N, C-alpha and C positions, 0 to 999 in steps of 0.2 A: 275479340280483344283489341283489335286495331281500330274499332269504331268508337265513336264518341256518343255519350249520352249527355248528362248535365252536371257532371262532377269534375273535380280536379284530379281524380285518380281513375282506376279502371271503371268502366261503365257498362258492363254487360247487363246488370240489373241495376237501374239507378236507384238513388235513395228513395226509400218509402217516406214521403213527406206527409204532412198532417191534415187534411181538411175535410169538412162535410157540413151538414145542416146544423144550424144553431139559431137561437132567437136573440134579438138585441134588447139590451136594457137601455139606460140612458146613453147618449152619444157624446163623445168628446170630439171637438173639431180638430182634425189632423190635416190641414191643407197641404196639398202637394207642393213641394219645393218649386220655386219659380224655375221653369225650364230654361236652361242656358247652356250653350256650348260655344263659348267664346273662342276666337282664334288663339293659337299658342302665343305665349308672351313674345313681344317684339314683332309679331306678324304685321304685315302691311294690309291695307284693305284689299280683299280679294277681287280679282277680275272676273266678271261674269262671262260664261260661255266657254267654249273649247272642249277638248276631249283628253282624257287620260287613259292609258293602257296599263292594265294590271295583269301580272302573270298568275296562272293557276296550274296546279300539277296534273289535274285529271278532268275528264269530261263529267258533266253532271249526270248521275243515274236517274234524276228526276228534278222537276222544278217545284215539287210538292213537299214542303217540310213536314206534312202530316203523314207522308207515306211510310212504309215499313222501316223500322228502326235500322235495318241493315243497309238502307240507302242514305242514311243521314251522315254523309261524309263532310269533309272540309269544304268542298266546292259547293255543296248544297247549303251549308251554313253561310258561306260568303254571299251566295245569291239571295238567300233569305234576307240578309241585312240590306240588300239593294231594293228588293221588291216589296217588302212587308214591314209592318210596324207592330208595336206592343202597346198595351195600356200604360205601362210604366217600364222603364229599363234602368239598369245600373250603369252609371258612367264608368267606363273601364279604366279611366285614369284616376278618378277621385274615389270610386267605390260608393258614391251616393246614389240613392234611388231617385230617379228623375221622372216626373209626369211626362207622358208622351201623348198617346191618344186620350188619356185621362187629363182633365183640367184640374181636378182636385178630388179629395176623398175625405170621409169622416170615419172614425173608428169607434166602435162601442166601448163602453167602460170596461167590459169583461174581455176585450180583445178577441171577441168571437165573430164579429160582423163588420164588414167594411162596405160603405155605400160610396160608389164611385160615380162622379159626374163627368161625362164625356165632353170633349171640346165641341163647340157648336160649328156647324157649317162644313164639317169634314166630308170629303168625297173620295170614293175609290178612283183608281186611275182611269177607269172607263166612264167616270162622271156620275155614277150611281151614288146616292147618299149613304153615308155610313151611320148606322144606328146601334143601339144597345142589342138589338136582335142579332146582329153580326157577332157580337161578343158571346152571347148565350149560345149561338150556333157553334162557334169555334170551340168552346169548352165541351159541348156535346160531342163534337167530332174528335177532339183530343182524347176523350175518355172511351170512345168506341173501340172495343177490343178487336173488332174485325180489321182495323187499320194496322194494329201492332206498331203503333207509332211510339218513338222514343219520348214524345211529348207527354204521353200518358203517364209513364212512371215519374216523370219530373214534375207533374202537377198533382200527384197524390200525396196525401199526408197520412202516414201510417196505413197505407193501403186504401184510403178512402178518398173519394173525389170531393172537390168543392161543390157546394150547392149554389147554383147561379140563377138569378132571376133578373128580369128586365122590366121594372114597373112602368117605364116610359122610354121614349126614344133616346134620351140622354142619360139615363140612370141604370147602373148595374149594381146589384147587391151580391156580395160574395160572403158566404157563411162558413165558418170554421167550427168543428166540433169541440175544440179545446184550444187554449192559447198556443200559438205557433211562433216560435222565436223569430224567424225571418220575416214574418208578416207578409206584407205585399211585395217583398223582394222576390217572392215566388213568381210574380208576374214577368220577371225578366226571362223566364223560360218559355213564355207563351206568345206566339205570333197570332195575329187576328186574321182570319180568312173570310172571304165574301160569301155570305149566305146565298145571295141571288145567283151566284155562279156555281156553287157546289152542293147546295142542299139536295137536289135531285139525286146526285151520285151518292151522297151519304145515305139517303133513304134506300137506294138500290143496293147498297153494300159495295159500291165500286169506287168510292172516293179515293182509296189508296192508289188506284190506277189513273186518276185524273192528273193532268199536267205532267205527263211523262215527257221524255226528251224529244219526242216527235210532235208535241202539242203545238197548235197554232198560237203564236204569241198573242193574238187578239183575244184568245180565250182566257188569258191569265190577267186577273185584276188584283191590284194590291194597294196598300196605303203607304208604301215606302217611297223613297226619293226618286226612284227610276222605274221605268217599265220596259219590258222585254221587246226588242225589235227583231232579232234573228239569232239563230243558233246554227253554226256550221260544225258538225262533229269533228273532233280532233284538231280543230282550228281556233274558233273564237265564239264568244257570246257577246252580242252587242245590245247595249241598253241606251235609252234616251231619257231625258229628264221627264218626270211625271208632272204634267201641267196642273194637276189637282193636288199636289203635295201640300199637306197642311202646315208645315213649318215655314215661318217667315222670320227674317232677322230684323232686329231694331236695337242696335248697340249691344249685341250679345244675347238678347232675349229672343224668344220666338212666340208667335201667337197666330191666330187665324185671321187672315186679312179680310177687310170688310168691303173693299171696292177694287175695281180692276186696276186703277192707277197704283194702288198700294202693292198689289200683286206684282206688277211689272217692276216696281222699285226694289222690293225686299224679299221676293220669293226665293226659297231654296228648292233644289240644290243649285250651286253655282255652275256646275258643269252642264253642258248641253248633252254630252254623250260620255259613256264610260264603257270600255271594252275589256272583257276578260279574254286573254289569249292562253291557249294550252301550251305550256312549256314543261315537258316532263323531266327534263334534265337540268340540274342546277348549273352546270358549267355553261350550257347553252343560254340559260337565263342571264348569267353574268355578261356574256358577250352581247346579248340583246340590250341589256341595260346600258352598257358602255356605248353601244351604237345608237341609242335613243329610240329603239323599237319597242321597248318596254319601259314604263315610267315607275312602276312599283313592283318589288319582288314579291313572290308568292308567299314567302314566309321568311323567317330570320335567315341571314346569310350563314354559310358554313364557316367554321373557324379557319379553314385553309384559304378562304377567299378574303379574309379580313385585311391582310397586309396589302394585297393588290388594290382592293377598293379604297383603302385609306390613301394610297398614292394617287389614285384617280380623283379622289375627293379634293386633294390639295391642288389639283389642276382644274377643278371646277367641272369635271365630267360626271360626277355622281355626288349624291348627298347621303350621308349615313345618319340614321336616327336611332337612338337607344330607347327601346321599349321597356327596359327594366329587366330584372331577374326573372327567369322563367318560373312559372307556378307549378309545373308538372314534371318533376324530376323523375328520371329513370330510377329503378329500384331493384335490389337483389333480395330475393326471398328464398328460403329453403322449404322443402316439403315437410310440413309439420303434421300432416294428417296421420292419426294413430294407425290406420291399416298400412301405411306406407312402410317399405323396407322390411317387411316380415321375412325373417330368415336371413337378413342382411346383417353381418356383424358390425357394420358401420352405424346402425341405427342409434345406439346410445349416444355417440358423440355428434352424429350428423343432425340430430334433432335437439341438441343441447343448447340452451341459452348461453352457457359459458363458451361454447364453440363460436357462436355468433359474435360475442363480445371480443373474443380473441381475434377474429377476422377484422372486426372494426378497428381494433388497436393496431393491426398489422398493415393497414392501408394508409398510405401517405396521400391524403386528399389534395393537398396543395400541388404535389407532383402530378397527380391524376388530372387536375384542372389544366396544368401547363401542357401535359402531353396530349390530352384528348381535345380540349377546347382552346389550346394555344393561348391560355391565359384569359380568354374571354368567358369566364365563369366564376363561380364562388363555391368554396367547399361547404357542404351541408352535412348534418347528422340526422335529419328527420324529414317527414313528409311535407311540412309547411316551410316554404323557402322565405328568405328575406323579401322577396317580391310581393308576398302577401302581407302587406303592412297591417291589415286589421287583425290578423290571427297569428302572426309570427311571434314566437316567444324566444327571447335571447338567452335567458338563464336556465337552460335545460342541461341534463347530463350530456357531456361531450366525450367523444372517444378520440383523444389525441394520439398521434403516431407514437407508439411505444412497443417496439418489437420484443423487448425483454419481458414486458408485462404480458404480451400475447403468448410468448413461450411458457410463462408461468401458468397461465390459464390452461393452455393445452396440456401441460404436464399434469395438471390436476385431473385431467380426463384420462390420464394414462397414455398420452400421445407424446412420445419422445423420440429422439434420434438414437436408435439402438445399434446401428451398424456404422456410424461415423460418416455417412455419405451426405450429411447436411439435411436430409429429408426425414420426416417423422414417420414412425410406425406405431401401431397399437401393441398391446401386450403379446399378441400372437405373431408379431413381426409383419403384419399386413400394412401396406403403405396407406398413409392418410391421403386419400384422393377422392375428389368428387368432380362432377361435370356441371358446367353452367350452360344452360340453354338460352340463346338469344337470337335476335333477328339478323339474318345474314345480310339483307339488303341495306341495313342501317349502319353507316360507317361509324357514327358516334357510339352505338351500342357494341359493335364488334371491336372497336378500338378500346373502349372501356374494359370489356371482358378480357382483352389481351393484356392490358395494363394490370388488371387484378390478378391475372394468371402469373405474371412476372413478379408482382409485389408479394403475393402469397407464397411463391416459391422461396423467397428470401426468408420466410418464416417456417419453411419446411413442409408446406402444404402443396400437394400436386393438384393442379386444376386442368381439366380438359374443357376447351371451349367448343361448343357445338352450335353452329349457325344454321338456322332453318327459317322457313317462311313463317309469317305471323299465324297463318291458319294451322300450321303444325304445332306452334307453341300453344295455341288454344286447345287443340285436341289433346296434347300430352298433359297440359295442366288439368283439363277436365278429367282425364283418365288417371290422374295422380302418378303419371309415368315420367318422373324427373327427380333430379337431386336438388337443383336450384335453378331459378330463372332470373334473367336480367332483362327487364322490359319496362314499359310505361305507356300511358296514353296521354292525350292532350287535354288540357284544362279548359273548362267552360264555366266555372263557377268558383268564387272565393269561399263560399259558406260551407262549413262542415255539415250543416243540415241536409245538404244535397249529396252526402256521401255515406248515408246510413248503411248501405249494402256492403261497404268496405269496413266500417268501424264496428258494427254489431257482430257478435259471434255467430248469430244466426244468418248473417248475410251471405248471399250466394257469391259475393265477390270479396269475402274475407279471405284474401288470396292464399294465405299460408295454411289455413285449415277452414275451408268454407262450409257453410250450412250446418253449424253445430246445433244439435237439439237442445243442449244446455252448455254453458260456457266450460271449455276444457280446462281453464285455469282460473284461479282466483282473480288475477289481474285483468283477465278478459271480462269477468263478471263485473268488476269495478268499472271498467271502461263502458260496458253496456249501460250501467246505472247512470254514469255521468253524462253519456250522450243522450239518454232519454231525458234527463233534467235539462240538458243544454238546448234541446230543440223545443222544449215546452215553455221555458221562461221567455218573457218578452223584455226582460231587463238586459240591455246591451252589455253592461259591465259584468253582470253575473254570467252571461253567456261566454264572455271572454275568459273569465276566471275558470269556469268549468272546462272549457276547451284547453286552456293552459295545463290543467291537471291531467286531462286525457293525454296530451302530448308528453307530459313528464313521465307518466306511467309507461307509455309507448317507448320512450327513450330508455327507460330503466330495463325493460324486458326485451327490446330489440327484435320483434318478430320480422322486421324488414330492415335492411341496411341501405342507407343513402350516402352518396359520396359527393355529388356535385350537381349544381344547377347552372345552366348557361345564361350568359347575358344575351338578350334578344336584340340583335342589331338588324334594322331594316334598311335596305338599299333603295334609293329613289333617284330619279333624275332631278337636276336642280330646278326644273320648271314646276315641280309639285309644290303647292301652297296649302297651308292649313292642315297638314297631316297631324293626327293625334295618336301615334302608335301606343299600344297598350299590350301587356303581357298575356292577354287572352286572344285566341284566334277567332275571327280574322284580325290580325294585328292592326291593320289600317282601315279596312273597309267597314268596321263597326261604326265609324263616323263619316260615312261616304257623303252625306248631304252637305257637309261643309268643306269637302275637298275642292280645290280650285287650281287653275293654271296661273302661274305668275305672269 
């Protein structure tokens, strides 16, 4: 549950996305948008050379993004952005799909087939030519069940793989079985690996073991802006600029250079070296930032560090950048599995929609933001936050603070204060009490659970907060051994099509009642139908309309309660130039090729 796949919510089984073999009819030209990553507004021309130091929280379990899904953590994700590249990727600030290794593509009139033309002259970091065979090999590896890679589920469409062919060295054909709403945005999930380095291990069934933490850096080849120099466990990972990197700048655009002089003048990345240092403790990270030993924080700063760092910023010792509102809010859900609470007299109200609505009205979201995030957050009512500009819907049912209304709803369930002590009891005089399971090591989650405990006490509901490790949360969730859970995972995608396992009633991560053989409620059946339509249409406006309706139904029935989303503030030293923080992790290293030293 603590690991990430490719969605903005839980990712134990990622979305089943849509793709496989189909034939092309006539083709419509859909040229890739001109690749551009201009410096931030007001930025000066970057200086070439130098080194930046970026904090990470943990050592990499592997340098292989194709390895077992259990190894695909935040450090691996950050390293992947440094070492590797994709055919196309989503700009995390604008949300646009940008050609990367692809130069352009065409789309068939029936939206089933895409023909991708690769950039000419691209080389791997070891100097070997990059061709369409590398792309075909990468898809084959991603779909190989022996690897148990998280890439596999993120590249399936309704459980089926894309059909991939390589007619010539610069052409890749991707075939879909039916129109798929996100189209080539699915390529943002897919990093390309070198066939000449890894094909033998794939054939032998050992590719998942390749490029482990003890690998010789010379064995690792990529198409990203940097290449690995050294790794010292528990200390640092050192990268140097990839001399064969394909991106070159010319007034904000990029292309493949044609001669050596052009490479010397315009080649990316700007940095000569980039070092990741392992800093497990956030307090230590702040001290190293202020001391100039770390240039960029591992993730967003803690609310309790904000005031201190603002003072330091005013003195020129640190720079703070707002990456926007987080896309991956924590959430509170109750155990709605039908077998749960058998013989428990709490079952009728604990699994009641009315009870959840009463709780939502009983929570002061603004006060929670102030207490937990020290004001650096926004109140929310649903899974899509204001940070997700493409899919956020403003006019949804909201649950404003109204404790009188909460008491009315609870009374309708037979839950009233029968003995005058201010707390509620059921008809038999039993206390209205439940427990919230959350992550003990996470101060935000524990603090939120404590705030909920106090606020719900004001409405007569007793709450016990139980802090455990993430593994125990997973086990108890899977065993249906809980009343309620307050948890979340990190976002890696904006698009609802990457979250089918959450939305569909049959999904293994439909957290409140997973893996239903048929929808347990009429509203879940309606969401199933809307989501199926949403991922099948290629009309962007229709996709937004359908997803807005999904969110509206979700808000009306409230299977999960949401309270707040943080503002993501990244701390850097003033020497960092061209940072483009975005609300998907890695917050800064997603655009590492344009980072520079002032």
